[in-house]
N, C-alpha and C positions, 0 to 999 in steps of 0.2 A: 504493500500500500504506500502511496506517495507520502513523502514527509510534509506535504501541504495540509494533510488532514488535521494534524494536531494544531497547526496554526489557524486553520479555518474554524475549528471548534473553539479554540481559545478566543477568537474574535467574537464568535457568537455568544460565548459565555459572559462576555463583558456587557452584553445588551441587557437592559432591564426590562422586565415584563411590563406589558401594557401597550394597547394599540394607540392609534391616533386619537388625539384629544377631541372630544365631542364638541360640536358647535353649541353655542348658547344663544339665548334670545337676543342678547345685546348685539352680537355679530350678525345674526340672521336678519335683524331689522335695522342694520346700519346705525347702531347706537341709540335707538329709541327706547325699546323695551328693556327692562332690567335683566340681569343675569338669572337665567332659569335653569339651573342644573338639577337633574334628578339625583336625589341623595341615595336612594335605594339601588338595589341591583337585581330586581326580580326579572324574569325573562320578558315580561310584557314591557317593562321600562327600557330594557336593553334593545328590544326590537324596535320600539318607537324611535329611540335615539339613533339607531343604525340607519333607519329609513330617512331620517332628517339629514344625517351626514352624507348619504348618497343622493340626496335631492329627489327622492321618490315621494313627492309631497302628497299625492292622493292617497297612497297607502299609509303614509305617516299620519294623516288626519284620522283614518280609521284606527290605527294603532294607538293614538292618543285617547280615542274614545274607550278602547279596551283598557288602557291604563287607568282611566277614571273609574271604571267599574272594579278595578283591582285595588282601589284605595289610595292611589297616588294623589298628591296635593291637588285639589280641584282647581285652584287658581292657576297653578302651573299647567295643568291639563287644558284648561280653557284657553289660555294664551297660546300654547303650542298648537292646539287644534285650529284656532282662528287663523294663525299665521300659515299653517299647512294648507288650509282651505284656500287662502288668498294666493299662495304660491302655486297652487294647482289650478288657478283661474276659476275657482268656484266662488265667485264674488258674492252672489246673492245669498248663498248659505252662510258664508263668513259674516256677511252684514247682519243677517238675522241673529246669529249667535252673539255677535258683538252688541246688538241692540238688546238682546235678552239679558246680557250681563249688566248693561246700563239700567235696564228696568228693575233688576234685582237690587241695585245699589247705585243710583245716579250720582251720588256724592263721592264715590270711590275714584280717587285720582288714577289708579292703574287701569280701571275700566275705561275711563275717558281717554287716557293715553293710548290704550289699545285701539279704541274706536278711531281716534285721530290718525294713528299710523295706518289703519286699514283704509280710511278715506284717501289719505295721501298716496298710498300704494295703488289704489284703484283709480286714481286720476281726479278725485273730487277734492281738488286743492283748496277751494274756497271753504268748504266745510271743515277740512282738516285744520286750516288756519284759525277758523272761529273757535273750534274746540280747544286747540292748543293755546290760544290767547286767554282762555278762561282757566287755564291750569295754574297752579302755583309757579312763581317765577324763580324759586330758589331750590337748592338741593338737587337730587337726582331727577326728579320730575321736571324741574325747571330746565335742566340741561337738555333733557330729551325734548321738551317743548321748543327749546331754542333751535334744535336741529330741524324739527318739523316746520317751524316758522320759516327758516331759511330755505328749506326745500320747497315749500309751497310757493313762495315768491319766485324762486328760480324756475320752477316748473312752468309758471305763467309768464316767464321771461320779463319780469318786472325788475330790471337791473337797478333802478333807483331805489326801490323798496328793499332790494337785497342789500345794497350798501348801507342804507339807514338801519336796517335790522341788525346788520353785522356790527355797526358802531355801537348800537344800544346794548347788544348782548355782551360785547367786550367790556363796556363800561359797567355792566352789572356783574361781571366776573363769572359768567356762565360758560366760558369757552373751555372745552376739554378736547381730547384727541378726536372724538367723533364730530364735534363742531368744526374743527379745522379740516377734517376730511370732507365734510359736506361743503365747506367754503371753497375748498380746492376744486371741486367738481364744476363750479361755475366758470373756471378758467382752463380746465383740463383740455377740453375739446380743441380749443384754439392754441393750446400749448403756450399759454401766456406765462410770463415769469412769476406772476402772483400764485399760480398753482404750486410751483416748487416752494415758494416761501411758506404757503399754508401747510404743505406736507412736511416741511422741516419742523414747523411748530407742532404738528400732530405727533411727530416722533418724540418730541420733548415734553409733551403735555401729559397730564394724568390720564390713565385709561388706555394707553397705547396697547395694541394687540397685533397679532400676525396680519390681520386685515390691513392695518395701516402700512406696515412694511411692504406688503404685496402691492398696495396702491402706489407707494413711492417707487418701487421697482418698475412697475408698468409705465409710470411717467418718465423715469430716467431712460428706460429702453426706447420710448417714443422720441425722446430728445437725442438719442444716440450716444448717451454718456455711459459706455460700457464699463469703464474703469470704476466709476462711482457705483454702478449697479453691483459690481463684484464686492466692493468694500461694504456697501450697505447690506447686500445679501448675506455676506459672511456674518455680520453682526446680528442680522435677523435669524440666521440659522443657529447661532449660538443661543439666542434668547428664546426662539420658538422652534425648537428642534423638530417638532412633529408637523410643521407646515410644509407640505409638499409643494405648494405654490411658490413659496420663497425659494426653495432649492431649485425648482425648475426654471424660474426666471433668472436666477443668478447663473445657472449653467448656460443659458442662452448667451449671456454676455461673456462668460468665461471661454466660450468656444470661438470668440472673435479676437483679433489681434490685441486690441487695447485691454480687453478684459483678461486675456491670457497673460499678458505682461504683468498686470496688477496682481493676479493670483500667484505668479512666480515670485514676485517681490515679497508677498505675504509669507510664502512658504520658506523663502530664504531667511526671513527674520524669525518665523515661528514654524519650524519644520514639523512639530508634533501637534499643531493645532488641528483638532479633529474635524471641524467644519470645513477647513480649507482642504484637508485630505479627501473628505467625502466629495466636495465640489469637483476636485480634479479627477476623482474616480468617475464621476458622472460624465465628465467631458471625454475621458478616455474610453469609456464604454461606448459612447456614441461614435467614436472613431475606430472602433474594433481593436483597441489596444488593451486586450484582456489582461495581459501580464502586468502592465503598468497599473491598471485599475485595481488588480488584486493586491499589489503592494500598498497602494493608497488605502484600500478598504481595511486591510489588516491593521495598518497604522491608525486609522480612524477608530477601529474597534478598541485598540489598546488605549486610545485617548478617551474612551467612554461614550462614544456615539451610541445611541440606543433607539434607532428607528427600524421598523420592518423593512423600509426602503433599502437600508444598508444591507440587511440580510439577503434580500432579493438580489441585489447587485452582486453580493459575494457569491451566491449560488450561480448566477449567470456567468460571472467571470471564470469560475472553476469549470463550468460546463464548456465554455468556449475553448478552454485550454485542454479539453479532453479528459478532465478529472471529474467524471460524472458521479462516481461513488462519493468523492469528497463533497461534490455539490449537493448530493442528496443528504449527506450527513449535516452539512451546514444548514440547509433548508429545514431539515427535521428538527434540529436544535432550535432554530429561530422560530419555527411554528409552535414549539412547546413554550417558548418564552412569550409568544404573542398569539395565544390560542384563539383569539377572536378575529384575527386578520385573515379575511377570506382569500385575498389575492395571494398571500404567502402560502396558505394551505393549497391553493390551486397549483402554484408552481411546484410545490413539493410533490403533489400527485403526478404532475406531468413528468417530472424527473424520474419518479419511480417507474412510470410506464416506459420511459426510454430504456431503463435498465432491465425491464421485463422480469422483475422479481415479484412474484405473486404476494408474498407476505408484506413487502414494502408498499405495494400498490394498495392492498387492503387496509393497512395501517394508515396510509395517507388519505384514503377515502373516508375512513371513520373520522379522522381529524378534520377533514374538509367539511363533512356533514355537521360536526359539532360547531364549527365556526359559522357555517351557513345558518344553522338553527338560531344561533345567538344574534345573527345580523339580519334576520328575516330574509335570508337569501335562499337559493336552492343549488344543489349539486346537479349539473345538467344531465340529461338522459344518457348521452354517450359515456359519461364518466361512471354513472350508476351501472351500466351494462359491463363496463370494464372491471368494476369492482366485483360484480357477480361472477365474471369469468375467473378472476383471481381467486375468489372463494372456492370455486369448483376445483381449481388447480391445487388448492390446499385441502381438498376433500372435506369442506365445511358446507354442507347443503343448507343448514340453517341460515348462515350469513348470505349464501347465494340467493336464497329465496327472499330474504329481506331486501337485498339490492334489486332483485327483479321487480318486487312490488313497488319500490321507489321509482324504477324506470317506467312502470305501468301507470304511475300516478300522473305522468305527463299527458296521458290520454292518447298517446300515439303508439298503438300496438304494432310491433314489427315482428317479422318471422324470427329474427334473432332472439327477441325477448321470449317468445314461446318455446323456442329450442332450449334456451338456458333454463327456463322453468322445468321443462320436461326432464332435462339431464339432472337437475338438482333433485327433483322428486325421485328419479330412479336411484341416484346415489343415496338418498335418504333411506329408501326402502332396503337397499343392499346393506347399508350399515346397520339398520335395525335388525335385519335378518341374521347378520353375522353376530350380533350381540345377544340374540335370544338364547335362553338356557336349553340344554339338551335334556329335557325332563318329560318328554312326551306331551307337553302342552298343559299340564295341570299345575305347574309351579313347584312340585315337590322334588326333593333331591333324587338323583338317579340311584 
């Protein structure tokens, strides 16, 4: 076995368990609604959160209804469900639910804020402004109302009102990172210098998140400032390691001359900086330099980088180098550390199939199914059939039938499916017959 295997496993062992950070209401609504994290970890909550993270809003709305029936905080469920309905373009239903919340308690600031956000998201900017103007002008609600006020004037292209609102909000001290992000959008499309000034303020203001770094990188890329994209991207990767958007945008710039030169300078000064190593590995993977990428990935792992993205690249680089067993070992270790990462589980399964090892295929299929169940996802029918085939190879008819049933759940009955079922039943009968006692059939000892 290659001596790369211990290195690969060592890198994986440095990764800390936990998938990508879930979205919260503050980011999903661009700084309007408060942070709404589910504290518990029941399957229904995990499912709803996973659907939000994947942007499957219609299914997410249904999942949040289920969460409400399971005893999750009703205010949190209401907000997520209305947001999910709006994102899936079910405006009328979202409006009815928001109005029902207002009818239940018209004086509740969060209910009014939710209704104002919904009106603004649906294009009813005048109504959004009127509701936001009646909200308290201080504290978290005041900051959210300031964002909505600015957005409603900007949506109506009232530049004079935007400027006056901006001056008043600054004088009242209600500007946070989300306000500056909203302010920058008025200048972004024309690539005006004010957009960059506002985004710089957003990154220094309270409440900065990965969304703000991502917006800054998008603006810098549009301006062609690759060197600054790399510098800002590395800082963002250090601070928000689980943000794939930040890493992807930084890699775009690092693949071009100015960005590549900046990344080289950073690595000359800080050769063990994990984020810089990971970024260079991403660039090298895109240019088919698997050996160089592997060196950087191992160094990033030793520096404590802890994302499923890193494990996936580690497996891909080993596979490109022809080290498929090492790749499977790395992906298996990473999947155990990140058991809810569906993409990592899928890659592990694909690598097990390449090696054509039935036990590895079946183990990977089980892990994939567990991850899919947690994420309200599904293992596709071809993979279920492959798992059934692997179970037959291991003379495990029970597992084979389980996977055949999962394949049939897709509603697409194929000749291969019935053939596998038949073979599994035959094997089950043979094994039962072979295990029967030689007692004449009455159960007594011979």
